[in-house]
MOPAC internal coordinates of N, CA, C and O (Angstrom, degrees):
PM7 1SCF
backbone

  N    0.0000 0     0.00 0     0.00 0    0    0    0
  C    1.5227 1     0.00 0     0.00 0    1    0    0
  C    1.5817 1   109.82 1     0.00 0    2    1    0
  O    1.2310 1   118.54 1   142.32 1    3    2    1
  N    1.3406 1   120.38 1   -37.68 1    3    2    1
  C    1.4785 1   121.47 1  -172.04 1    5    3    2
  C    1.5078 1   105.97 1   -65.43 1    6    5    3
  O    1.2310 1   115.78 1   125.53 1    7    6    5
  N    1.3376 1   125.62 1   -54.47 1    7    6    5
  C    1.4743 1   119.91 1  -174.66 1    9    7    6
  C    1.5230 1   112.37 1   -60.53 1   10    9    7
  O    1.2310 1   120.95 1   144.83 1   11   10    9
  N    1.2216 1   115.78 1   -35.17 1   11   10    9
  C    1.5745 1   121.92 1  -179.37 1   13   11   10
  C    1.4201 1   106.80 1   -63.58 1   14   13   11
  O    1.2310 1   118.55 1   130.24 1   15   14   13
  N    1.3913 1   120.37 1   -49.76 1   15   14   13
  C    1.4644 1   126.32 1   178.51 1   17   15   14
  C    1.4277 1   110.48 1   -56.65 1   18   17   15
  O    1.2310 1   121.42 1   136.87 1   19   18   17
  N    1.4555 1   114.90 1   -43.13 1   19   18   17
  C    1.3077 1   118.47 1  -170.57 1   21   19   18
  C    1.5229 1   110.82 1   -69.36 1   22   21   19
  O    1.2310 1   121.94 1   141.63 1   23   22   21
  N    1.3441 1   113.89 1   -38.37 1   23   22   21
  C    1.5240 1   119.89 1   177.51 1   25   23   22
  C    1.6204 1   112.51 1   -64.49 1   26   25   23
  O    1.2310 1   123.16 1   137.68 1   27   26   25
  N    1.3580 1   111.54 1   -42.32 1   27   26   25
  C    1.4668 1   112.51 1   172.73 1   29   27   26
  C    1.4970 1   117.31 1   -67.39 1   30   29   27
  O    1.2310 1   118.22 1   144.47 1   31   30   29
  N    1.3269 1   120.99 1   -35.53 1   31   30   29
  C    1.3622 1   120.56 1   178.37 1   33   31   30
  C    1.5978 1   106.98 1   -72.94 1   34   33   31
  O    1.2310 1   119.53 1   144.06 1   35   34   33
  N    1.3085 1   118.50 1   -35.94 1   35   34   33
  C    1.4636 1   118.88 1   177.85 1   37   35   34
  C    1.5764 1   109.47 1   -62.26 1   38   37   35
  O    1.2310 1   120.82 1   135.34 1   39   38   37
  N    1.2644 1   116.05 1   -44.66 1   39   38   37
  C    1.5107 1   116.57 1  -177.78 1   41   39   38
  C    1.5444 1   108.39 1   -66.64 1   42   41   39
  O    1.2310 1   119.61 1   149.57 1   43   42   41
  N    1.2436 1   118.35 1   -30.43 1   43   42   41
  C    1.5282 1   120.63 1   174.71 1   45   43   42
  C    1.4131 1   109.46 1   -67.36 1   46   45   43
  O    1.2310 1   119.05 1   131.85 1   47   46   45
  N    1.2990 1   119.42 1   -48.15 1   47   46   45
  C    1.5133 1   121.17 1   179.44 1   49   47   46
  C    1.5148 1   114.96 1   -65.13 1   50   49   47
  O    1.2310 1   120.31 1   146.21 1   51   50   49
  N    1.4574 1   117.01 1   -33.79 1   51   50   49
  C    1.4803 1   117.53 1   168.46 1   53   51   50
  C    1.4496 1   115.12 1   -62.05 1   54   53   51
  O    1.2310 1   120.83 1   146.31 1   55   54   53
  N    1.3985 1   116.01 1   -33.69 1   55   54   53
  C    1.4732 1   115.89 1  -170.89 1   57   55   54
  C    1.6707 1   108.08 1   -91.01 1   58   57   55
  O    1.2310 1   120.82 1   145.82 1   59   58   57
  N    1.2184 1   116.04 1   -34.18 1   59   58   57
  C    1.4763 1   122.58 1  -174.25 1   61   59   58
  C    1.5572 1   103.37 1   -94.59 1   62   61   59
  O    1.2310 1   118.26 1   111.22 1   63   62   61
  N    1.2428 1   120.91 1   -68.78 1   63   62   61
  C    1.4690 1   121.68 1  -173.18 1   65   63   62
  C    1.4816 1   120.19 1    70.58 1   66   65   63
  O    1.2310 1   120.02 1  -150.46 1   67   66   65
  N    1.1871 1   117.57 1    29.54 1   67   66   65
  C    1.4654 1   120.12 1  -171.46 1   69   67   66
  C    1.6406 1   100.43 1   -97.19 1   70   69   67
  O    1.2310 1   120.33 1   -47.31 1   71   70   69
  N    1.3730 1   116.97 1   132.69 1   71   70   69
  C    1.4633 1   122.61 1  -174.79 1   73   71   70
  C    1.5224 1   109.20 1   -69.62 1   74   73   71
  O    1.2310 1   121.70 1   -38.12 1   75   74   73
  N    1.3536 1   114.36 1   141.88 1   75   74   73
  C    1.3993 1   119.56 1   174.26 1   77   75   74
  C    1.5963 1   110.45 1  -113.63 1   78   77   75
  O    1.2310 1   123.71 1   -10.26 1   79   78   77
  N    1.3556 1   110.48 1   169.74 1   79   78   77
  C    1.4906 1   110.94 1  -177.24 1   81   79   78
  C    1.5477 1   113.46 1   -60.05 1   82   81   79
  O    1.2310 1   121.30 1   -38.30 1   83   82   81
  N    1.3684 1   115.13 1   141.70 1   83   82   81
  C    1.3425 1   112.60 1  -178.49 1   85   83   82
  C    1.6744 1   114.46 1   -74.95 1   86   85   83
  O    1.2310 1   123.15 1   177.09 1   87   86   85
  N    1.3017 1   111.56 1    -2.91 1   87   86   85
  C    1.4886 1   113.67 1  -177.68 1   89   87   86
  C    1.5156 1   106.98 1   -89.13 1   90   89   87
  O    1.2310 1   115.94 1   173.03 1   91   90   89
  N    1.3855 1   125.32 1    -6.97 1   91   90   89
  C    1.4173 1   121.62 1   175.66 1   93   91   90
  C    1.5752 1   114.75 1   -67.74 1   94   93   91
  O    1.2310 1   118.38 1   138.52 1   95   94   93
  N    1.3616 1   120.70 1   -41.48 1   95   94   93
  C    1.3383 1   119.63 1   174.08 1   97   95   94
  C    1.4922 1   108.52 1   -67.50 1   98   97   95
  O    1.2310 1   118.90 1   143.64 1   99   98   97
  N    1.3002 1   119.70 1   -36.36 1   99   98   97
  C    1.4842 1   119.95 1   178.40 1  101   99   98
  C    1.6142 1   110.64 1   -54.70 1  102  101   99
  O    1.2310 1   123.21 1   131.01 1  103  102  101
  N    1.1869 1   111.46 1   -48.99 1  103  102  101
  C    1.4233 1   121.75 1   178.25 1  105  103  102
  C    1.5264 1   115.07 1   -57.92 1  106  105  103
  O    1.2310 1   122.72 1   142.42 1  107  106  105
  N    1.3064 1   112.40 1   -37.58 1  107  106  105
  C    1.4916 1   115.62 1   178.31 1  109  107  106
  C    1.5475 1   113.68 1   -69.40 1  110  109  107
  O    1.2310 1   122.24 1   143.50 1  111  110  109
  N    1.2836 1   113.32 1   -36.50 1  111  110  109
  C    1.4788 1   119.97 1   179.02 1  113  111  110
  C    1.5752 1   108.18 1   -72.44 1  114  113  111
  O    1.2310 1   119.35 1   145.63 1  115  114  113
  N    1.2851 1   118.84 1   -34.37 1  115  114  113
  C    1.5310 1   121.30 1   178.22 1  117  115  114
  C    1.4810 1   109.30 1   -68.65 1  118  117  115
  O    1.2310 1   120.23 1   129.27 1  119  118  117
  N    1.3926 1   117.16 1   -50.73 1  119  118  117
  C    1.3918 1   121.38 1   179.12 1  121  119  118
  C    1.4779 1   112.61 1   -60.36 1  122  121  119
  O    1.2310 1   119.62 1   127.09 1  123  122  121
  N    1.2995 1   118.34 1   -52.91 1  123  122  121
  C    1.4693 1   120.26 1  -173.85 1  125  123  122
  C    1.6678 1   107.44 1   -67.79 1  126  125  123
  O    1.2310 1   119.23 1   130.92 1  127  126  125
  N    1.2032 1   119.07 1   -49.08 1  127  126  125
  C    1.4477 1   121.96 1   173.43 1  129  127  126
  C    1.5843 1   114.89 1   -52.72 1  130  129  127
  O    1.2310 1   120.83 1   134.50 1  131  130  129
  N    1.3027 1   116.02 1   -45.50 1  131  130  129
  C    1.3951 1   123.47 1   177.36 1  133  131  130
  C    1.4351 1   112.57 1   -61.82 1  134  133  131
  O    1.2310 1   117.74 1   136.31 1  135  134  133
  N    1.4016 1   121.91 1   -43.69 1  135  134  133
  C    1.4868 1   127.93 1   174.38 1  137  135  134
  C    1.4950 1   110.51 1   -58.94 1  138  137  135
  O    1.2310 1   120.18 1   134.07 1  139  138  137
  N    1.1591 1   117.26 1   -45.93 1  139  138  137
  C    1.4714 1   123.49 1  -172.29 1  141  139  138
  C    1.6238 1   104.40 1   -72.67 1  142  141  139
  O    1.2310 1   121.28 1   134.39 1  143  142  141
  N    1.2903 1   115.16 1   -45.61 1  143  142  141
  C    1.4901 1   115.89 1  -178.43 1  145  143  142
  C    1.6501 1   111.79 1   -65.53 1  146  145  143
  O    1.2310 1   120.79 1   148.80 1  147  146  145
  N    1.2692 1   116.09 1   -31.20 1  147  146  145
  C    1.4724 1   124.68 1   179.59 1  149  147  146
  C    1.4799 1   107.80 1   -79.27 1  150  149  147
  O    1.2310 1   116.78 1   167.95 1  151  150  149
  N    1.2139 1   123.72 1   -12.05 1  151  150  149
  C    1.5178 1   130.36 1  -175.93 1  153  151  150
  C    1.5463 1   106.79 1    57.89 1  154  153  151
  O    1.2310 1   121.06 1  -134.77 1  155  154  153
  N    1.3685 1   115.58 1    45.23 1  155  154  153
  C    1.5243 1   115.78 1  -173.24 1  157  155  154
  C    1.4961 1   104.39 1   -77.44 1  158  157  155
  O    1.2310 1   122.94 1   -36.07 1  159  158  157
  N    1.3176 1   111.98 1   143.93 1  159  158  157
  C    1.4336 1   126.35 1   177.61 1  161  159  158
  C    1.5655 1   108.80 1  -105.56 1  162  161  159
  O    1.2310 1   121.19 1   -83.56 1  163  162  161
  N    1.3037 1   115.34 1    96.44 1  163  162  161
  C    1.5031 1   119.48 1  -168.09 1  165  163  162
  C    1.6314 1   101.23 1   -95.66 1  166  165  163
  O    1.2310 1   123.74 1   -32.75 1  167  166  165
  N    1.3387 1   110.43 1   147.25 1  167  166  165
  C    1.4345 1   117.92 1   171.60 1  169  167  166
  C    1.6476 1   110.94 1   -59.20 1  170  169  167
  O    1.2310 1   117.73 1   -19.38 1  171  170  169
  N    1.3470 1   121.92 1   160.62 1  171  170  169
  C    1.3357 1   127.58 1  -176.21 1  173  171  170
  C    1.5337 1   105.97 1   -64.93 1  174  173  171
  O    1.2310 1   115.72 1   141.29 1  175  174  173
  N    1.2705 1   125.74 1   -38.71 1  175  174  173
  C    1.4070 1   123.79 1   176.71 1  177  175  174
  C    1.4967 1   116.49 1   -66.71 1  178  177  175
  O    1.2310 1   119.26 1   143.00 1  179  178  177
  N    1.1784 1   119.01 1   -37.00 1  179  178  177
  C    1.4567 1   128.51 1   172.42 1  181  179  178
  C    1.5438 1   112.34 1   -62.41 1  182  181  179
  O    1.2310 1   123.86 1   137.53 1  183  182  181
  N    1.3617 1   110.21 1   -42.47 1  183  182  181
  C    1.4651 1   112.13 1  -178.83 1  185  183  182
  C    1.5898 1   109.89 1   -74.09 1  186  185  183
  O    1.2310 1   121.08 1   145.26 1  187  186  185
  N    1.3280 1   115.53 1   -34.74 1  187  186  185
  C    1.5126 1   116.84 1   175.35 1  189  187  186
  C    1.4883 1   114.89 1   -61.76 1  190  189  187
  O    1.2310 1   123.55 1   138.45 1  191  190  189
  N    1.4037 1   110.79 1   -41.55 1  191  190  189
  C    1.4574 1   120.40 1   179.25 1  193  191  190
  C    1.5276 1   111.67 1   -62.06 1  194  193  191
  O    1.2310 1   121.43 1   140.24 1  195  194  193
  N    1.3707 1   114.88 1   -39.76 1  195  194  193
  C    1.4129 1   119.96 1  -178.60 1  197  195  194
  C    1.4457 1   117.09 1   -69.14 1  198  197  195
  O    1.2310 1   123.18 1   144.07 1  199  198  197
  N    1.4527 1   111.50 1   -35.93 1  199  198  197
  C    1.4416 1   123.16 1   171.77 1  201  199  198
  C    1.5104 1   110.96 1   -62.65 1  202  201  199
  O    1.2310 1   119.45 1   136.25 1  203  202  201
  N    1.3443 1   118.65 1   -43.75 1  203  202  201
  C    1.4128 1   123.53 1  -174.32 1  205  203  202
  C    1.4119 1   105.45 1   -68.24 1  206  205  203
  O    1.2310 1   113.77 1   131.17 1  207  206  205
  N    1.3197 1   129.39 1   -48.83 1  207  206  205
  C    1.4957 1   133.34 1  -176.14 1  209  207  206
  C    1.4896 1   105.69 1   -63.83 1  210  209  207
  O    1.2310 1   118.70 1   129.72 1  211  210  209
  N    1.3554 1   120.09 1   -50.28 1  211  210  209
  C    1.4909 1   118.55 1  -176.53 1  213  211  210
  C    1.4983 1   114.03 1   -64.65 1  214  213  211
  O    1.2310 1   121.69 1   145.55 1  215  214  213
  N    1.3828 1   114.38 1   -34.45 1  215  214  213
  C    1.4045 1   122.74 1   179.17 1  217  215  214
  C    1.4976 1   111.58 1   -65.76 1  218  217  215
  O    1.2310 1   122.65 1   130.93 1  219  218  217
  N    1.2989 1   112.53 1   -49.07 1  219  218  217
  C    1.4465 1   115.65 1   179.95 1  221  219  218
  C    1.5608 1   116.61 1   -64.08 1  222  221  219
  O    1.2310 1   123.26 1   138.68 1  223  222  221
  N    1.4262 1   111.35 1   -41.32 1  223  222  221
  C    1.3595 1   115.69 1   177.93 1  225  223  222
  C    1.4937 1   117.72 1   -65.64 1  226  225  223
  O    1.2310 1   120.82 1   137.45 1  227  226  225
  N    1.3418 1   116.03 1   -42.55 1  227  226  225
  C    1.5441 1   121.22 1  -171.65 1  229  227  226
  C    1.5446 1   101.19 1   -83.89 1  230  229  227
  O    1.2310 1   118.53 1   147.35 1  231  230  229
  N    1.2527 1   120.41 1   -32.65 1  231  230  229
  C    1.5649 1   118.96 1   175.40 1  233  231  230
  C    1.4859 1   107.94 1   -65.53 1  234  233  231
  O    1.2310 1   120.57 1   136.98 1  235  234  233
  N    1.3276 1   116.52 1   -43.02 1  235  234  233
  C    1.5213 1   115.62 1  -179.78 1  237  235  234
  C    1.4772 1   111.80 1   -58.97 1  238  237  235
  O    1.2310 1   120.53 1   143.84 1  239  238  237
  N    1.3874 1   116.59 1   -36.16 1  239  238  237
  C    1.3554 1   121.00 1  -173.20 1  241  239  238
  C    1.5558 1   111.70 1   -75.10 1  242  241  239
  O    1.2310 1   121.03 1   142.06 1  243  242  241
  N    1.4103 1   115.63 1   -37.94 1  243  242  241
  C    1.4192 1   123.74 1   169.16 1  245  243  242
  C    1.5446 1   110.07 1   -55.90 1  246  245  243
  O    1.2310 1   120.09 1   129.08 1  247  246  245
  N    1.4021 1   117.43 1   -50.92 1  247  246  245
  C    1.4291 1   120.00 1  -173.34 1  249  247  246
  C    1.5423 1   112.22 1   -71.63 1  250  249  247
  O    1.2310 1   122.48 1   156.93 1  251  250  249
  N    1.3189 1   112.86 1   -23.07 1  251  250  249
  C    1.5242 1   114.79 1   175.38 1  253  251  250
  C    1.3510 1   112.46 1   -76.07 1  254  253  251
  O    1.2310 1   118.30 1   144.29 1  255  254  253
  N    1.4163 1   120.85 1   -35.71 1  255  254  253
  C    1.5322 1   125.16 1   171.04 1  257  255  254
  C    1.4768 1   115.17 1   -63.01 1  258  257  255
  O    1.2310 1   121.72 1   154.99 1  259  258  257
  N    1.3221 1   114.31 1   -25.01 1  259  258  257
  C    1.5002 1   117.73 1  -175.84 1  261  259  258
  C    1.4908 1   114.16 1   -95.20 1  262  261  259
  O    1.2310 1   121.42 1  -172.41 1  263  262  261
  N    1.3744 1   114.89 1     7.59 1  263  262  261
  C    1.4563 1   119.40 1   173.40 1  265  263  262
  C    1.5993 1   111.75 1   -72.15 1  266  265  263
  O    1.2310 1   120.24 1   154.36 1  267  266  265
  N    1.3197 1   117.15 1   -25.64 1  267  266  265
  C    1.5071 1   120.69 1   168.87 1  269  267  266
  C    1.4963 1   109.54 1   -63.12 1  270  269  267
  O    1.2310 1   119.78 1   -13.03 1  271  270  269
  N    1.2782 1   118.03 1   166.97 1  271  270  269
  C    1.4881 1   120.78 1   179.35 1  273  271  270
  C    1.5819 1   106.43 1   -61.54 1  274  273  271
  O    1.2310 1   119.85 1   -53.58 1  275  274  273
  N    1.2823 1   117.89 1   126.42 1  275  274  273
  C    1.4449 1   121.40 1   176.88 1  277  275  274
  C    1.4587 1   110.80 1   172.11 1  278  277  275
  O    1.2310 1   118.37 1    34.37 1  279  278  277
  N    1.2746 1   120.72 1  -145.63 1  279  278  277
  C    1.5169 1   126.33 1  -165.79 1  281  279  278
  C    1.6255 1   108.62 1   -72.17 1  282  281  279
  O    1.2310 1   119.54 1   152.17 1  283  282  281
  N    1.3794 1   118.47 1   -27.83 1  283  282  281
  C    1.4660 1   122.83 1   177.33 1  285  283  282
  C    1.5655 1   109.59 1    59.53 1  286  285  283
  O    1.2310 1   121.09 1    36.63 1  287  286  285
  N    1.3027 1   115.53 1  -143.37 1  287  286  285
  C    1.4472 1   122.44 1  -174.72 1  289  287  286
  C    1.5100 1   117.48 1   -59.39 1  290  289  287
  O    1.2310 1   121.10 1   148.05 1  291  290  289
  N    1.3580 1   115.51 1   -31.95 1  291  290  289
  C    1.4427 1   121.58 1   171.96 1  293  291  290
  C    1.4996 1   113.41 1   -61.31 1  294  293  291
  O    1.2310 1   122.26 1   134.18 1  295  294  293
  N    1.3224 1   113.28 1   -45.82 1  295  294  293
  C    1.4759 1   117.77 1   177.30 1  297  295  294
  C    1.4807 1   113.82 1   -60.88 1  298  297  295
  O    1.2310 1   122.07 1   138.19 1  299  298  297
  N    1.3795 1   113.65 1   -41.81 1  299  298  297
  C    1.4435 1   120.45 1   175.80 1  301  299  298
  C    1.5060 1   117.08 1   -59.70 1  302  301  299
  O    1.2310 1   121.92 1   143.21 1  303  302  301
  N    1.3212 1   113.94 1   -36.79 1  303  302  301
  C    1.5937 1   117.42 1   169.75 1  305  303  302
  C    1.3988 1   110.73 1   -64.09 1  306  305  303
  O    1.2310 1   118.87 1   138.81 1  307  306  305
  N    1.3315 1   119.76 1   -41.19 1  307  306  305
  C    1.5030 1   119.70 1   177.04 1  309  307  306
  C    1.5165 1   110.36 1   -65.55 1  310  309  307
  O    1.2310 1   117.34 1   142.51 1  311  310  309
  N    1.1859 1   122.66 1   -37.49 1  311  310  309
  C    1.4767 1   122.85 1   175.37 1  313  311  310
  C    1.5266 1   112.40 1   -61.66 1  314  313  311
  O    1.2310 1   121.54 1   138.97 1  315  314  313
  N    1.2900 1   114.66 1   -41.03 1  315  314  313
  C    1.4760 1   122.17 1  -176.30 1  317  315  314
  C    1.5201 1   110.16 1   -69.54 1  318  317  315
  O    1.2310 1   118.86 1   142.73 1  319  318  317
  N    1.3119 1   119.78 1   -37.27 1  319  318  317
  C    1.3603 1   127.29 1   176.41 1  321  319  318
  C    1.5244 1   110.44 1   -65.91 1  322  321  319
  O    1.2310 1   120.59 1   136.32 1  323  322  321
  N    1.3451 1   116.48 1   -43.68 1  323  322  321
  C    1.3858 1   125.58 1   169.12 1  325  323  322
  C    1.5577 1   118.22 1   -55.79 1  326  325  323
  O    1.2310 1   122.28 1   133.88 1  327  326  325
  N    1.3204 1   113.25 1   -46.12 1  327  326  325
  C    1.4726 1   117.44 1   174.58 1  329  327  326
  C    1.4539 1   116.18 1   -67.88 1  330  329  327
  O    1.2310 1   119.17 1   146.24 1  331  330  329
  N    1.4573 1   119.19 1   -33.76 1  331  330  329
  C    1.4522 1   120.05 1   165.57 1  333  331  330
  C    1.3580 1   117.09 1   -59.77 1  334  333  331
  O    1.2310 1   121.58 1   133.05 1  335  334  333
  N    1.3368 1   114.59 1   -46.95 1  335  334  333
  C    1.4901 1   119.22 1  -177.45 1  337  335  334
  C    1.5338 1   113.04 1   -63.84 1  338  337  335
  O    1.2310 1   119.54 1   136.00 1  339  338  337
  N    1.3590 1   118.47 1   -44.00 1  339  338  337
  C    1.4030 1   122.31 1   178.15 1  341  339  338
  C    1.5423 1   116.90 1   -64.41 1  342  341  339
  O    1.2310 1   124.01 1   139.31 1  343  342  341
  N    1.4478 1   109.91 1   -40.69 1  343  342  341
  C    1.4581 1   113.17 1  -178.37 1  345  343  342
  C    1.4492 1   108.45 1   -73.03 1  346  345  343
  O    1.2310 1   118.01 1   148.75 1  347  346  345
  N    1.3662 1   121.39 1   -31.25 1  347  346  345
  C    1.4177 1   118.14 1   178.98 1  349  347  346
  C    1.4716 1   114.35 1   -70.00 1  350  349  347
  O    1.2310 1   119.45 1   142.12 1  351  350  349
  N    1.3471 1   118.66 1   -37.88 1  351  350  349
  C    1.4419 1   129.18 1   179.40 1  353  351  350
  C    1.5227 1   106.97 1   -65.57 1  354  353  351
  O    1.2310 1   117.29 1   136.67 1  355  354  353
  N    1.3267 1   122.75 1   -43.33 1  355  354  353
  C    1.2956 1   126.02 1  -175.12 1  357  355  354
  C    1.5589 1   111.75 1   -70.53 1  358  357  355
  O    1.2310 1   125.91 1   137.24 1  359  358  357
  N    1.2531 1   106.24 1   -42.76 1  359  358  357
  C    1.5007 1   107.13 1   176.80 1  361  359  358
  C    1.5395 1   118.25 1   -64.01 1  362  361  359
  O    1.2310 1   124.87 1   137.46 1  363  362  361
  N    1.4130 1   108.26 1   -42.54 1  363  362  361
  C    1.4720 1   110.94 1   174.13 1  365  363  362
  C    1.4626 1   122.09 1   -57.65 1  366  365  363
  O    1.2310 1   123.71 1   152.84 1  367  366  365
  N    1.3198 1   110.48 1   -27.16 1  367  366  365
  C    1.4728 1   119.01 1   174.77 1  369  367  366
  C    1.4504 1   112.19 1   -79.67 1  370  369  367
  O    1.2310 1   116.65 1   138.69 1  371  370  369
  N    1.3009 1   123.98 1   -41.31 1  371  370  369
  C    1.3728 1   127.17 1  -167.46 1  373  371  370
  C    1.6049 1   112.66 1   -88.80 1  374  373  371
  O    1.2310 1   121.61 1   140.99 1  375  374  373
  N    1.2809 1   114.53 1   -39.01 1  375  374  373
  C    1.4958 1   115.80 1  -175.41 1  377  375  374
  C    1.4979 1   115.69 1   -61.66 1  378  377  375
  O    1.2310 1   117.87 1   144.10 1  379  378  377
  N    1.3715 1   121.65 1   -35.90 1  379  378  377
  C    1.4256 1   115.55 1  -177.07 1  381  379  378
  C    1.6373 1   110.05 1   -87.28 1  382  381  379
  O    1.2310 1   119.85 1  -175.43 1  383  382  381
  N    1.3246 1   117.90 1     4.57 1  383  382  381
  C    1.4664 1   115.01 1   172.56 1  385  383  382
  C    1.4547 1   122.28 1   -57.80 1  386  385  383
  O    1.2310 1   119.23 1   -57.38 1  387  386  385
  N    1.2473 1   119.07 1   122.62 1  387  386  385
  C    1.4550 1   117.17 1  -178.04 1  389  387  386
  C    1.6355 1   110.80 1  -120.92 1  390  389  387
  O    1.2310 1   122.98 1   154.98 1  391  390  389
  N    1.3021 1   111.90 1   -25.02 1  391  390  389
  C    1.5292 1   123.37 1   179.14 1  393  391  390
  C    1.5424 1   109.49 1   -57.69 1  394  393  391
  O    1.2310 1   118.13 1   -48.35 1  395  394  393
  N    1.2853 1   121.17 1   131.65 1  395  394  393
  C    1.4912 1   119.67 1   179.66 1  397  395  394
  C    1.4558 1   110.11 1   -65.37 1  398  397  395
  O    1.2310 1   116.88 1   146.73 1  399  398  397
  N    1.3661 1   123.53 1   -33.27 1  399  398  397
  C    1.6244 1   119.64 1  -176.35 1  401  399  398
  C    1.5090 1   100.28 1   -70.32 1  402  401  399
  O    1.2310 1   117.47 1   144.26 1  403  402  401
  N    1.3540 1   122.42 1   -35.74 1  403  402  401
  C    1.4865 1   118.33 1  -169.72 1  405  403  402
  C    1.6581 1   103.81 1   -69.68 1  406  405  403
  O    1.2310 1   121.72 1   133.36 1  407  406  405
  N    1.2919 1   114.31 1   -46.64 1  407  406  405
  C    1.4654 1   112.62 1   176.83 1  409  407  406
  C    1.4430 1   118.27 1   -58.57 1  410  409  407
  O    1.2310 1   120.72 1   142.90 1  411  410  409
  N    1.2715 1   116.23 1   -37.10 1  411  410  409
  C    1.5234 1   122.15 1   172.95 1  413  411  410
  C    1.6021 1   110.29 1   -59.99 1  414  413  411
  O    1.2310 1   122.15 1   139.60 1  415  414  413
  N    1.2342 1   113.48 1   -40.40 1  415  414  413
  C    1.5155 1   121.25 1   177.70 1  417  415  414
  C    1.4697 1   113.35 1   -58.41 1  418  417  415
  O    1.2310 1   123.16 1   139.90 1  419  418  417
  N    1.4310 1   111.55 1   -40.10 1  419  418  417
  C    1.4664 1   113.46 1  -177.94 1  421  419  418
  C    1.5121 1   108.40 1   -79.31 1  422  421  419
  O    1.2310 1   118.89 1   150.60 1  423  422  421
  N    1.3975 1   119.71 1   -29.40 1  423  422  421
  C    1.3950 1   123.15 1  -178.04 1  425  423  422
  C    1.6307 1   102.49 1   -67.78 1  426  425  423
  O    1.2310 1   120.88 1   141.77 1  427  426  425
  N    1.2561 1   115.91 1   -38.23 1  427  426  425
  C    1.5417 1   118.71 1  -178.45 1  429  427  426
  C    1.4925 1   107.39 1   -58.11 1  430  429  427
  O    1.2310 1   123.13 1   133.42 1  431  430  429
  N    1.4481 1   111.60 1   -46.58 1  431  430  429
  C    1.5167 1   116.41 1  -175.10 1  433  431  430
  C    1.5538 1   103.05 1   -57.22 1  434  433  431
  O    1.2310 1   118.70 1   134.05 1  435  434  433
  N    1.3367 1   120.08 1   -45.95 1  435  434  433
  C    1.4852 1   123.65 1  -175.96 1  437  435  434
  C    1.4310 1   111.67 1   -54.71 1  438  437  435
  O    1.2310 1   120.06 1   139.28 1  439  438  437
  N    1.3225 1   117.49 1   -40.72 1  439  438  437
  C    1.3920 1   120.64 1   179.41 1  441  439  438
  C    1.4017 1   113.49 1   -66.22 1  442  441  439
  O    1.2310 1   117.42 1   147.17 1  443  442  441
  N    1.3105 1   122.51 1   -32.83 1  443  442  441
  C    1.4002 1   126.60 1   179.59 1  445  443  442
  C    1.5424 1   104.30 1   -74.60 1  446  445  443
  O    1.2310 1   116.29 1   143.21 1  447  446  445
  N    1.3415 1   124.66 1   -36.79 1  447  446  445
  C    1.3314 1   118.62 1   171.01 1  449  447  446
  C    1.4741 1   117.66 1   -56.89 1  450  449  447
  O    1.2310 1   122.62 1   138.15 1  451  450  449
  N    1.3557 1   112.59 1   -41.85 1  451  450  449
  C    1.4970 1   119.69 1  -179.66 1  453  451  450
  C    1.6255 1   103.61 1   -65.24 1  454  453  451
  O    1.2310 1   119.07 1   139.87 1  455  454  453
  N    1.3206 1   119.38 1   -40.13 1  455  454  453
  C    1.4898 1   122.64 1  -174.18 1  457  455  454
  C    1.6250 1   103.30 1   -63.41 1  458  457  455
  O    1.2310 1   120.70 1   139.44 1  459  458  457
  N    1.3303 1   116.26 1   -40.56 1  459  458  457
  C    1.5913 1   113.89 1  -179.18 1  461  459  458
  C    1.6236 1   106.54 1   -64.95 1  462  461  459
  O    1.2310 1   122.62 1   145.67 1  463  462  461
  N    1.2396 1   112.59 1   -34.33 1  463  462  461
  C    1.5008 1   115.95 1   177.09 1  465  463  462
  C    1.5333 1   113.88 1   -62.25 1  466  465  463
  O    1.2310 1   121.14 1   139.28 1  467  466  465
  N    1.2496 1   115.42 1   -40.72 1  467  466  465
  C    1.5254 1   120.48 1   171.54 1  469  467  466
  C    1.5919 1   112.18 1   -65.26 1  470  469  467
  O    1.2310 1   121.36 1   140.58 1  471  470  469
  N    1.2372 1   115.00 1   -39.42 1  471  470  469
  C    1.5717 1   119.42 1   177.99 1  473  471  470
  C    1.5424 1   105.12 1   -63.01 1  474  473  471
  O    1.2310 1   119.32 1   132.58 1  475  474  473
  N    1.3516 1   118.90 1   -47.42 1  475  474  473
  C    1.4981 1   123.26 1  -173.90 1  477  475  474
  C    1.5600 1   107.26 1   -67.19 1  478  477  475
  O    1.2310 1   119.16 1   149.95 1  479  478  477
  N    1.2633 1   119.20 1   -30.05 1  479  478  477
  C    1.4800 1   127.24 1   176.05 1  481  479  478
  C    1.5594 1   109.41 1   -61.60 1  482  481  479
  O    1.2310 1   124.20 1   129.08 1  483  482  481
  N    1.2911 1   109.54 1   -50.92 1  483  482  481
  C    1.5096 1   115.66 1  -178.37 1  485  483  482
  C    1.5337 1   106.68 1   -69.86 1  486  485  483
  O    1.2310 1   117.60 1   143.09 1  487  486  485
  N    1.2073 1   122.17 1   -36.91 1  487  486  485
  C    1.5262 1   124.30 1   177.69 1  489  487  486
  C    1.6039 1   108.46 1   -62.25 1  490  489  487
  O    1.2310 1   120.63 1   135.40 1  491  490  489
  N    1.3254 1   116.41 1   -44.60 1  491  490  489
  C    1.4547 1   121.17 1  -177.37 1  493  491  490
  C    1.4394 1   113.05 1   -68.76 1  494  493  491
  O    1.2310 1   122.59 1   150.35 1  495  494  493
  N    1.3262 1   112.64 1   -29.65 1  495  494  493
  C    1.5668 1   115.52 1  -170.83 1  497  495  494
  C    1.5962 1   109.21 1   -99.83 1  498  497  495
  O    1.2310 1   119.61 1   178.88 1  499  498  497
  N    1.1840 1   118.34 1    -1.12 1  499  498  497
  C    1.4835 1   123.27 1  -179.27 1  501  499  498
  C    1.5748 1   111.90 1   -55.49 1  502  501  499
  O    1.2310 1   118.30 1   -33.72 1  503  502  501
  N    1.2549 1   120.85 1   146.28 1  503  502  501
  C    1.4809 1   122.69 1   177.31 1  505  503  502
  C    1.5748 1   107.35 1   -60.60 1  506  505  503
  O    1.2310 1   123.49 1   -42.00 1  507  506  505
  N    1.2259 1   110.90 1   138.00 1  507  506  505
  C    1.5214 1   115.84 1   177.70 1  509  507  506
  C    1.3818 1   120.79 1    84.02 1  510  509  507
  O    1.2310 1   120.35 1  -173.02 1  511  510  509
  N    1.3696 1   116.93 1     6.98 1  511  510  509
  C    1.4491 1   126.21 1  -175.48 1  513  511  510
  C    1.6410 1   105.77 1   -83.54 1  514  513  511
  O    1.2310 1   120.10 1   180.00 1  515  514  513

């Protein structure tokens, strides 16, 4: 669902190209990193909804950035293929983990994602931005 939503959001961003609040990607990093750090077990519907929202948001941001002269729709397709590949690889590495130390390592990575979200928040809220 994530790559399809990313492509749809990107096509929307390419066609509309209206700027969104810089705090939206910040929120996505904080939420996603927080869920991973908390080792939250979400129902399938919630996971699908989260993938849909994140894909549409970040795809839109990619598409909006590509409205300037550049790779355009072809670059967007490349990004979507990369998102699919990275998501599939990450899931294939994380899902089968059962050892406690390995799950802790994944949770630490989630806390780093949330920390990046906090840094992005500070960057977005800085004076003169």
